N, C-alpha and C positions, 0 to 999 in steps of 0.2 A: 837784579832786583825785579826787572820787568817780567822775566820768565817766571819767577816765583809768584808774582802777582797774578799773571795769567793762569797758572796752575791752580792757585787758590780760588779764583773766580770760577774756573771750570769745575773744581770739586764742589763748590757751593751750589752751582747750577745742578750738578748731578744729585746732590743731597736733596735739594728742593723738589726735583723731579720724583725722587723716591718717596718723599713725604706725600706729595700729591697722589701718587699711585696707591700708597698704602692707606691714605686717609687717616681716620681717627686712630687706627691701630698704631701708627707711627708716633703718636703723641703720648700714649700711655694714660695712666690715671691722673686725675687732678691732684695737685699738691695738697689740697684740703683733706683728701682721703689718705694720702701717703703719710703725712705728718702725724696722724693719729697712731700710726704703727711705731713711730720712732720716739715719740714724746708722751710723757704722762700728762693727765689732765692738769696737774699743778704746773708743769713746765709750760704747757700751752697757755694757761692763764697768765703766767708771769711774762711770757713773750708778748701776748696780746696787750698787756698793760704797758710794757716797754714801748711798743709801737704807738699806743695811744698817747703816752707822755711825749715821745719825740714829735709826733704829729701836732700836738697842741703847742709845744714849744716852737716849732717852725711857724705855725699860724700866728702865734702871738708875736714872735720876732718880726714877721712880715707886717702885721697890723701896726706895730709900734715903730717900725722902721729901724730896727736894731740889727746890725751886721753880726756875723759869727765872731769876728774879732772884738767888737764892742761887748758882746755877751761874755766872752772869755775874760775881758778886763773887769767886768762887773763881778764875776765869780771870785776874783782874787782880791 
């Protein structure tokens, strides 16, 4: 296991070096641009709505001190 770990660390360091050398080119385009090629405006709107709902639910749970388990019990 130690040998595999060392090899993985060495590979990660080599990858980081390559990214630093290539700069922005290594990173590609932003996801906000790419997703417009894969999804329709309706799909994007639906996805954004789901994210907003999940975020609001998480904030409300936190504010009210409700755990995920308690929320599941409330649901049923």
